Every structure is written in C-alpha cells, then in structure tokens.
C-alpha positions in Angstrom: 8.1 -9.4 18.8 11.4 -9.5 16.9 14.3 -6.8 17.0 16.2 -6.1 14.1 18.3 -3.0 13.4 19.2 -2.2 10.0 21.8 0.3 8.9 20.6 2.9 5.5 22.8 5.6 3.7 22.0 9.1 5.2 19.6 9.5 2.5 17.5 6.3 2.2 16.9 7.3 5.6 15.7 10.6 5.2 13.5 9.5 2.8 11.8 7.0 5.5 11.7 9.4 7.2 9.9 11.8 5.1 7.7 8.5 4.5 6.5 8.3 8.1 5.8 11.9 8.5 3.9 12.2 5.3 2.1 8.9 5.3 1.2 8.8 8.6 3.1 5.7 10.4 3.8 6.2 13.5 7.4 4.8 13.4 9.8 4.2 10.7 9.6 0.3 12.4 5.9 0.8 10.9 6.7 1.7 7.3 9.4 -1.2 7.1 6.6 -3.8 8.2 4.3 -2.6 5.7 6.5 -2.7 2.8 7.6 -6.2 3.7 4.1 -7.7 4.1 3.5 -5.4 0.7 6.8 -7.4 -0.7 5.1 -11.0 1.1 2.1 -10.1 -0.5 3.6 -9.4 -3.9 5.7 -12.6 -3.5 2.5 -14.4 -3.1 0.7 -13.3 -6.1 3.2 -14.1 -8.1 4.0 -17.6 -7.2 -0.3 -17.9 -7.6 0.2 -16.9 -11.2 3.3 -18.8 -12.3 0.9 -21.5 -10.7 -2.3 -20.6 -12.8 0.1 -19.7 -15.8 1.7 -23.4 -15.4 -1.9 -25.1 -15.2 -3.9 -27.3 -18.0 -6.3 -24.8 -19.8 -9.9 -25.1 -19.0 -12.9 -24.7 -20.8 -13.5 -20.7 -21.6 -15.3 -19.2 -19.8 -18.3 -17.0 -21.5 -21.8 -15.4 -20.4 -23.8 -18.7 -19.3 -20.6 -19.7 -16.5 -21.1 -16.3 -15.5 -24.6 -16.6 -15.5 -24.3 -20.0 -13.4 -22.3 -18.9 -11.3 -24.5 -16.6 -10.2 -27.9 -19.4 -9.7 -25.8 -20.6 -8.0 -25.1 -18.0 -5.9 -29.1 -16.5 -5.8 -29.5 -20.3 -4.3 -27.4 -20.6 -1.4 -28.3 -17.4 -0.4 -32.5 -18.6 -0.5 -31.5 -21.6 1.8 -30.0 -20.2 4.1 -31.6 -19.5 7.2 -32.0 -16.3 8.6 -30.4 -15.1 11.5 
C-alpha cells in the first residue's frame, strides 16, 4: 500500500478526528479511504446516468414487461439443479 501525506487546516483535522471517533473508524486513513471510495462510486453512478440519458429511447416499461421478467426468473429457478 502506498503512503500519501496531506496537509489540513486545524479545523479540518479536528473534523476528521471527530468523525473517526464518532463513526467507529480506526484511523483517519480509514475515514479518508472511505470518502474516496464513496466519491469513486458517485462518479461511476454519474457516468452510468449520463450514458443512459444519452442512449436511444426504448420501449416503455409497463406491467407486462415486469410480468415477463418475473416469468423468466421463475423459469430459471425451476430449471436450476438442486445442490
């Protein structure tokens, strides 16, 4: 694992220390890693949403669509071998 040092103003360091104490993180590094992971997830979701928004329209999703999905799932469950 690589190491990265960051400088924070006293007010931000105090905030990080408080979050570590109150939210059960073992270290400030754990807290910062969690923030970075959440930001990565947010960026990935944003990318997927933008890709979906720019894609071609499809047929409307209605009750019949969901009924067909349920039937496909039920069919797969019935055909799977039991362990």
